N, C-alpha and C positions, 0 to 999 in steps of 0.2 A: 504493500500499499503506499510506503514511504522508502524512498532510499536517499541517502546522504552521502556524498562523495567529497573527500580532502576538505571539509569545512574549517573555516579559519575565523576567528573573533578575537580582536584585541582592544583592551582599554589602556589608552597612553602606551608605556612601555611593557605592559602586564600582557601575556599571552594566555587569554581564559580557553578558547577552544583551538588547540593546533593541530590542524590537518586529520580531523576525526571522519571516519566513514563508518555507517552502518546500514542494516536494513530493517525495517519492521513488517512482518507479514500479517495477513489477516489471521485473527484470532489470538495473536500473541499478545500476553500481559506482561508489559515491562515495568521492573521497578527501576527508577533513576535514583542512585545514591551518590553521596559524596560528601566531604566537608563543607560547613558552611561556606558561602562564596565561591565555590569551584566551577560554577558557570550552569547549574541546572536549570535555573530559570531563564536565564539567556538564552540557552539552547532551545527551550520551549517557546520563547519569545520568537527566536528565528524560524522555527518550525510553522508557526503560526502567521509569520510575515509581519509581525508586531515591530521586528528590529532586522535590520539588513546585515548581513555576514560581510566580512572583508574579502573573502574568496570562498571559492567551492560551490557545488551545484545541491539543489534539494529537488527530488522528483516526488510529486504527489499525484497519484491516480486520480483522474478527473471525478470517481464515483466517491470519493472520501468526504464524508460529511463530519466535521469536528464538532465535539461537545467538550467546552473547556471551563473548568472551574479554578479560578485564579485562587491564590493563597488568602487574599483579602476577601471578606465576605460583605464588605461595604458597599451593596449594590443598590441601584435605584429601581427596583423591581415594582411592578404594577400588573395585577391581574387583569384590569380591565383597561389596560393603555393600549399602545398602537398594536394592531394587527399582526400577528407572527405565523408566516406561512408555514413553517416546518413545526411549530408547537401544536401539540394534541391536546386540547384543554381538557377533554374527558380523561386521558392518561394523566395529566397533571394532577387532577382533583383526586384520582385513584392513588397515586404516589403520595399526595399529602395526606390522605386518610390513612394509609399504612404507616405514615410516621406521625400519626397523631396530631395532625395541624388541620386547621380550619380554614375556609377559603378567607374569613375575615384576616387571617394572619397576612395576608398578600396584600392588604390595602397599605398606600403609602403613610397613612397616618398612623397605623399600627406597626409599620415596620422598625421605627426607632426605638419601640418598647420592647422588641424581641431580644431574647438572649442569643449568644454568639451561636450556640447549637441550633436553635430555631431557624436563623438565618441562614446557617449553612446547610440544614435540610431543605429548606425552601429551593435555596440554589441548586441543589442537587436535582430535586424535583422538577425544577424549570428545565434543566438539561435534559433530564431523563424525557420530557414531553416532546422534545425535538427530534427524537429518534434519530440520533447520531449513530455512525458505524466506526468512529475513532474518538474514543474518550481521553482526554489530557487532564489529570486530576493532580493539583498542586496542594500537597497537605490536606487531602479530603477528610481526615479524620480529626484534624482541629476543631475542637469544642464539641465532638460528638461524645456522648456517653456509651459506655459499653455496650449497650441494647442497642444503639446506633450504629455503633462500629460492625456487629454482629448482622445487622440489617443491610450494611453496605457490602460486606463481603459476600451476602447471599445475593445481590444484586449483579456484583462485578464476575464471580465465578461462571455463571451460565451465559455471560454476555457473549453474542456471536462475534462482536466486532473486535477492534484492536484497543488496548488501552496503554497508556503511559502513565505512570504513577510517580510523582515526586512524594516521597514519604519518609519521615523518621519513625514511624510506627512499624517496628519489626514483625509483631503478630500480625497485622494488617497485610504487610509484605509475603510474610509466610503463608498466609492463606490464599493470596491472588497472584503472587506474579510467578511468572513460568520462566522468566529470564531476567537476568540482573544487569544493566548497564552502570558502570562505577566510572565517574570523572575524577581523574585525579592528575594533577599537574598538567593540565590541557588535554591529557590523553583519555580516551574512551576505552574501557576494558570490558568484554562481553562475559558472562558466566551463565550456564545454563542451570536453570532449578530455581528455588525460591531463595529467599534472604539467608536462612540458615545454610543451605547448601552452598551459597556464594561465600559466606565466612569461612566454612572449613576448607573449600577450594582455596581461596586465598590465603588461609594460614598454610596450607600444605604447600602452595607456590613460594610463599616466602620463607618457610623452612629449607626448600630445596635451593631456593637462591642463595640463602645464608650459607648452607653447607658447601655449595659450588664456590662462593667467594672465599670462603676460608681454605677450602682445598687450594684454589688459586694463589692466595697469599702465601700458602706454605711452598706451593712450586717457585714462585718468584723469589721467596727468601733463600731456597736453594740455589736458584740461578744467580742471584746477587752474590752470595758465598762462594759459587764457583768462577764468576768473573773477576772477584777480588784476588782469589788465588792465581788464576791465569795471568792476571796483571803484574803478580808478583814474579812469576815464573819469566813473563815476557821482560820484565824490568832487569831480571838477573841475565837473562841471555843477552840482552843488549849489553849490559856490563861485561860479560864473559868476551862478546866478540870484540869489544873495542879496549880490552885490558892491556896495559902496557907490560913487556917483558923485559926479561934480563938480557945480558948481552950473549950470554951462552944459549938461552931460549932463542934469540933473534937468528941465531945462526941455523936453527932447525925450521928453516921457511916453509917446507913443505907441510911440516906438522902444523904450524900457525895458520898457514891458509886453510888447511883441513878443518881446523876448530873453528874458523870465521864462517866457512861455508855451512858446517854443522850447526852453529849458533843461529846462522841466518835462517836455516830450513826450520829449526824448532820455534823461532819467533814467528815464523811465517804459518805455521800450523796452530801455534797458540792465538794469534791475532784473527785465523780464520774461524777458530772455535769461538774466540770473543766475540766475532760479528754475527755468529750463528744465534749465541745466546742473546747478545742485544737486540737482535731482530725478533727473538723470541717475546721478550720484554715489550717491544714496540707494538705487538700485536694487540687488536682491540680485545681488552679483556673484559670480565664481568664487574660492573659497577657496584660498590658497596651498598647492600639494600638501604632504603630510606629509614631512617629511625623513626618507629612508631612512638606517637605521644604516650607517656606513662603518666596517667593521672594518679598521685597518691594522696587523696584528701586522708587527712587524719582527725577522726573525729574523737574527743575524749569525753568519759562521763564518770561521775563519782560511782563507786561499786555501791550498788543497793539490789542487787540481785536477790530475787524472790519476794520483793516487798511490791505491793499494789501500789502505782503511781497515780491512778485516779478510779473512781468508781461511782456510777449512777444507780439510784434508786428510783424507779417510778418516775423518770425524768419525762417532762413535758415542755414543749414549746410551741406557742401559737401566737399568731398576730390577730389583730381584729377580725379579720375574715377567713384566716386560714389555720389550720392545726398542722404543723409540720410533722411533730411526732410527738408520742403520749406513751405512758405505761412502759418505759423502756428502762430496764436495768441490765447492767454490764460493768465490767472493769479491765482494766489493762495493767500487766505487770512490768516491772523493770526488766529491761533487756529484751522485751518482745518487738517484732516488727509487724506492725499492724497496718492493714490496709483498710481505709475507709472508702466504701463504695456505695453507690446508688444512682439512680437516673438523675439527669438536669434537673434542678428545681426542687429536689426532694430535701433540702436542707443542711447540706454538707457544710457550706461555708458558714452558715449561721452556728452550726454546731462548734466549729472550730472557734469563733468568737466567743462562745460560751466557755469553752476551755481556757480561752486567754483572759477571760473576764471582761470582755467587752461588750457582752450582750447579757441581758437578765433572763434568768429561766422562768418559766410560767408556773412550774410545779415539779414535786419531788425534789431529790438533792442531787447534787454533783459535786463531789468531793475530789480535792488534790492534796497529795501529799505535803505537808508542812516542808516549806524551805525549797520546793521543787523549782528548778531553773529550766524555764521552757524557751527554746528558740523557735521562731516562725518564720518559713520562707514562703511568703505570699507569691500568687502566679501573676501578680501585677508588676510589671518591671518599669512602669511608668511613674511609680512612686518615688523613684530615686533622684537625689537633687541634681538636675540637669546641668547645672553651671559648674558643678564640682567635678575634678578629676577621679579617676578610679582610685588614686593613691589618697588623696585627700578625704574622700568616703571613708576608706577603710581606717583612717586616722591611727595609724600605727607608729609609735615613737620608739620602742624597742628594737633594735638592729636586727637581732635574731629573729624577731617574728616578722619582720618587713622583708627580709630575706626569705623566710618561708612561704610568705604570702606571694612574693614575685615568682618563686618558684611553681608554687601551685598553678597559678596563672598561665604562666609558660609551658607548663605541662597540659593545660587544657587548650593549648594552641592560640593562646592571646599574646599578641605580639608587644615588645616592651613599649614601643612608641604610644601604644593604645592606653597605657597607664597613665599617660600625661595628657590624653584626650579628654575633653568634657564629656560628661556621661551621656548628655543628649545626642551626641555624635556618635555613639557607640551602636552596633546592632542589638537586636532583642537578645540574641544568644550571649553576646559579650556583657550585657546587663545582668543577664541570669547568673553567669559566670562571677561578676562581682559580688552579687548578692550572697552566693554561696561561700564565697572565701570570707567574706564577713563574718559568717556563722562560725565557719572552721577556726577562725582566731580565738573563738571564746571555748569556755567549757560548760556544757548544758547537760540536764538529765534527760530532757526529753527534746527531740527536733520534731516539729509538725512540718511536713513538706506538701506544700499545695501545688500540685502539677509541676514536679521539679524538673521535669524532662522537656517542658514546654520551651520551645526556641534551641534546644541544645540539638546539635547533630548526632549521627548515630555512634561515632566512636565516642563522644564525651558522655552519651547514655552508658555505653556499655562500661566505660571506665567508672562512671558514679554508680552503677550497680555493685561493681567489684568492690569498692571501697564500702559502701552501705553495709555489706555483709559482715564486714569487720568491725563495723560500730558497737560498742559494748552497751551504749544507753538504749532508752526506748526510742522507737521510731513511729510516728504516725502518719501514714502516707496516704494522699488524697490524689489520685491520678486516674485518667482515662487510659493510660498507657498499659494496656492489657499484659503486655511483656513483662514489664517492670512488676507490677503488682503480683503475677503469678509467679514470677521467680523469687521475689525477696520476700514476701508477706507470709508467713505462717499461720497467721491469724487474722480475722477479719471482724470489721464494724460494718453490718449491712443495714442501710436505712432502705424500708420497703414497707410499702402500707402503713405509713405513719408509724412506724415503729424501728428502734435501733436495737439490734440483736447481735449478740456475740457469736462468731462462727468460729469452731474449732480447727478449721481446715484451710487451705489456700484455695484460691478463686476457681481453678479448673476443677478442682474435686467438689467444691461446693456446687457449680454450675452443672456437673453431672448428678450430684444429688438432686438437685432441682429439675432436672429432666427426668430422672427416676420416679421422682415424686409425682410429676405432671402426668407421667404415664399411669402411674398407680390409681391417681385420682381418675384419670379418664375411664381405666378398668372398673374402677369402684362405681363410677356412674353409671357405666354401661350395664353392670351387673345388678345395679339398684333399678334399672329400668326394666330389665328381664326378670328381676323379682316381682315388679309390679304387674307384668303382664301374666307370669304365672299364678300369682295370688288370684286375679280376676278370672282366669282359665279355671282355677280350683273351685272358685264360688260358682262359676257357670256349671261346672261337672256336678258339683253336691248338688244344684238345683234340679238337675236332670236325673240323678240317682234317685231323689225323692218321689220321682214319678215313675221310674221303672220297676218293672216286674221283678222281684227278687230272684236270682238263680237264671234268669233269662239270659240269652246271648247278649242282647244289649246292656243288661246290667253288668254282666262280666268285663265286658268291654270298657265301660264307663269307669268300673271300679280298678282295672289296669291302668287307665290313663290317670286316674286320681293318684295311684299308688307311685306312678312313674313321676308325675308332677311333684308330689310331695318330696320325693328324693331329691330331685333338682333344687327344690325349694331349701331343703335343709343344707344343701351343698353350698347355695349362694349365700345363706346365711351364714356358713361358715367363712366363707371366702372374704363376704363384706365385714365380717366381725361382730355381728349382732348376737 
């Protein structure tokens, strides 16, 4: 459907895309990944004709119909505005219904009041309604809750067209991508399979590259040693050939000439071997593998293992017109990594404010351990002082702590000059990293992380996860990053049906339990319906038996039916649990 050849794009003296070529065939689902700023959005803009390339060709089949979701969801949408020849309004309403949205959400007057998740769902519904055969989705899971992500996976997987997905959501890429395009240092590398398969393949390639490089270095070291030895021999041969002799030796002219010829011959052999070895060194060798960022966050907490850090009993929170949760009792122990999960709008942010003492409870009790030190990483990176630099915001005067902060930021891929740049000029990902480091410089008993992977690229997310597993304090993580929650959190606080409940498993296990419970409930409902039919039938047969002649053929037939139905009734009662 699309073929790109030798595409180049530069900004100033920086090559963003350097002679890249690829094809995307019908039905392929491509995950486009790479560090923040590597050129992913630039490539998409060129494909869509929104940005001109410096050189190279792009061939798009005339039948291609794009559906494009930009990363920003701040659109001016109107259901009743200008007609759209491609949009199927009935399909749009159907999709909105599946996403629990109503037609009034589409009105411009309502748009500004919608949450980020609702705006994103409406934008997706609008794209779907135009019947595209090539989707380009830039961070499509931003602002979607876990249920919304599952819905989107269910839409992408059976899609017959092609899909190009820019995403930092590893779970989503694992569930949808059939091929990964990685942009790195201006080059594009292709990997078959989903994100996890790409990571395994890249790891294996890097390990092989490193082994080959080390073998090459050992070989070059041996060559250098041989060259040094041969040069010593060559110098000695030169000295021997030109060495002055005594008078008696000079009389032996034939022997002198012989030694000179022999020395020159040996020197020629040595220099020939030197030339061969130096030519071997001059050959194009294996470059040293690029150093991978190693992010070593160090979170310290005071040792309080086994104690509860917070406990709720019959907790209730309501506003004038809405109950968020009620009759909720749970606890969190020191050292636990707990995921806070629930659909958008269920009250997660309000609950965090209650934990921080910034929101009053309506009923029940919410106890916090005395002297508990809590750090909060909000998902809003616009709350940082824009005129301050990163270093000024960190406000670290201790030399060792300042060195540590610089090292951590550098390991996260933040360039040194960025530390002296006003925060307002930093990217969203860079601001998130600054906020993380601010927390790292403190000692807390509990860390509350609200969407900590927002704006972080994939390598930074993976390093963050690795570090959080080594944290000895308590972690409460609010995230729509399914991969993060499922990997780190051994316990959950689930907000569902206006109640907060503690779950003693991880997210995938809990979802499996919910699926089994749904199947059991559906089975129980079906059996209850069967029971009602059987009881009705039994009453009908008893009525007929009362009028039948005892011991007649009709009587015996009805009696057998009654016996069979009674047995089925007893079995259903056992199955239902009555």
